[in-house]
C-alpha positions as CSV (number, residue, x, y, z in Angstrom):
1,X,10.4,-9.6,5.5
2,X,9.5,-7.3,2.5
3,X,6.3,-5.2,3.0
4,X,4.3,-3.3,0.4
5,X,2.0,-0.3,1.4
6,X,-1.2,0.5,-0.4
7,X,-2.3,4.0,-1.0
8,X,-4.9,4.0,2.0
9,X,-1.8,3.5,4.4
10,X,-0.1,6.6,2.8
11,X,-3.2,8.8,2.9
12,X,-4.0,8.0,6.5
13,X,-0.3,8.7,7.3
14,X,-0.8,12.1,5.8
15,X,-3.6,12.6,8.3
16,X,-6.6,12.2,5.9
17,X,-9.3,10.3,7.7
18,X,-10.3,9.3,11.2
19,X,-8.0,9.7,13.9
20,X,-7.6,6.0,14.7
21,X,-6.7,5.2,11.2
22,X,-4.2,8.2,11.0
23,X,-2.5,7.0,14.2
24,X,-2.4,3.5,13.2
25,X,-0.9,4.3,9.9
26,X,1.8,6.4,11.4
27,X,2.6,4.0,14.3
28,X,2.9,1.2,11.6
29,X,5.3,3.0,9.3
30,X,7.4,4.1,12.4
31,X,7.7,0.4,13.3
32,X,8.5,-1.0,9.8
33,X,12.3,-1.2,8.8
34,X,12.5,1.1,5.7
35,X,14.8,-1.2,3.9
36,X,12.1,-3.8,3.9
37,X,9.2,-1.5,2.6
38,X,8.1,-1.0,-1.1
39,X,5.5,1.3,-2.5
40,X,4.0,0.4,-5.7
41,X,4.5,3.3,-8.0
42,X,0.8,3.6,-8.9
43,X,0.1,4.2,-5.2
44,X,2.2,7.5,-5.4
45,X,0.1,8.6,-8.3
46,X,-3.2,7.8,-6.4
47,X,-1.9,9.5,-3.5
48,X,-1.2,12.7,-5.4
49,X,-4.7,12.3,-6.8
50,X,-6.3,12.1,-3.3
51,X,-4.2,15.1,-2.0
52,X,-4.9,17.2,-4.8
53,X,-8.3,16.2,-6.0
54,X,-10.1,15.2,-2.9
55,X,-8.1,17.2,-0.3
56,X,-7.6,20.4,-2.5
57,X,-3.9,20.5,-1.7
58,X,-2.2,22.6,-4.4
59,X,-0.3,20.5,-7.1
60,X,3.0,21.4,-5.8
61,X,2.2,20.6,-2.4
62,X,0.6,17.2,-3.4
63,X,3.5,16.5,-5.5
64,X,6.0,17.3,-2.8
65,X,4.3,15.0,-0.3
66,X,4.2,11.9,-2.7
67,X,7.8,12.5,-3.4
68,X,8.7,12.5,0.2
69,X,7.4,8.9,0.3
70,X,9.7,8.1,-2.6
71,X,12.6,9.6,-0.6
72,X,11.8,7.2,2.3
73,X,10.9,3.8,0.7
74,X,11.7,2.0,-2.6
75,X,9.0,2.4,-5.4
76,X,8.3,-0.7,-7.4
77,X,7.3,-0.3,-11.0
78,X,4.2,-1.9,-12.6
79,X,6.2,-4.0,-14.9
80,X,4.6,-5.9,-17.8
81,X,4.9,-9.1,-15.8
82,X,2.8,-7.5,-12.8
83,X,0.1,-6.3,-15.2
84,X,-0.2,-9.6,-17.1
85,X,-0.5,-11.2,-13.6
86,X,-3.0,-8.7,-12.5
87,X,-5.2,-9.4,-15.6
88,X,-5.2,-13.0,-14.7
89,X,-6.1,-12.2,-11.0
90,X,-8.9,-9.6,-12.1
91,X,-10.2,-12.6,-14.6
92,X,-10.3,-15.2,-11.7
93,X,-11.1,-13.2,-8.5
94,X,-13.5,-10.5,-7.8
95,X,-10.8,-7.7,-7.4
96,X,-10.8,-4.4,-9.3
97,X,-7.6,-4.5,-11.7
98,X,-5.9,-1.6,-10.2
99,X,-6.0,-3.3,-6.7
100,X,-4.8,-6.5,-8.4
101,X,-1.9,-4.8,-10.3
102,X,-0.8,-3.6,-6.5
103,X,-1.0,-7.1,-5.2
104,X,1.0,-8.3,-8.2
105,X,3.6,-5.5,-8.0
106,X,4.1,-6.6,-4.3
107,X,4.3,-10.2,-5.6
108,X,6.9,-9.6,-8.4
109,X,8.8,-7.4,-5.8
110,X,9.2,-10.2,-3.7
111,X,6.9,-8.9,-1.1
112,X,5.2,-11.4,1.5
113,X,2.9,-8.9,2.9
114,X,0.6,-6.3,1.6
115,X,-0.8,-3.9,4.0
116,X,-4.3,-2.5,2.8
117,X,-7.9,-2.3,3.7
118,X,-8.9,-2.8,0.0
119,X,-9.3,-6.7,0.2
120,X,-12.0,-7.3,2.7
121,X,-11.8,-10.9,3.5
122,X,-9.1,-11.9,1.3
123,X,-6.2,-13.4,3.0
124,X,-3.8,-14.1,0.1
125,X,-3.3,-12.9,-3.4
126,X,-0.6,-13.6,-6.1
127,X,1.2,-15.3,-3.1
128,X,1.1,-12.2,-1.0
129,X,-0.6,-12.1,2.3
130,X,-3.0,-9.3,2.5
131,X,-3.4,-7.8,6.1
132,X,-5.9,-4.9,7.0
133,X,-3.8,-3.1,9.7
134,X,-7.0,-1.1,10.6
135,X,-8.5,-4.0,12.4
136,X,-7.2,-4.8,15.9
137,X,-5.7,-8.2,14.9
138,X,-4.7,-7.0,11.6
139,X,-2.7,-4.2,13.2
140,X,-0.8,-6.6,15.6
141,X,-0.3,-9.1,13.0
142,X,1.2,-6.5,10.6
143,X,3.7,-5.3,13.2
144,X,4.6,-8.7,14.3
145,X,5.0,-10.1,10.9
146,X,7.0,-6.9,9.6
147,X,9.4,-6.5,12.2
148,X,9.6,-10.1,13.5
């Protein structure tokens, strides 16, 4: 099954955040088959912004870390199709446009699962199952679904 990772997964895997979330993000990424994982390109931009802006890493270090993720997993573009779907989604659901775009990039990339903590209480958007891997049940579901 193809899985999309949101920015927060990458940020925690980089070691920024509370210990439990960082450990869960790393465990999850280690368990996922790399060939089945995509990262929406927008998430690499957000990761760079967080690493450089909030965490104060130098630009070169932040870019190097973001590019390392691009070497590990496939990066999915924010296509015109995904953006138009995201506009419809944001119009009809209480989600931010940039979060909607991530879900729609996952959808047009044929992902069936998006791992993120940004959609509390939401189970499916754009035909993609949304799972928060930082809850106990979400973590176990993410591992079982992604590797099973």
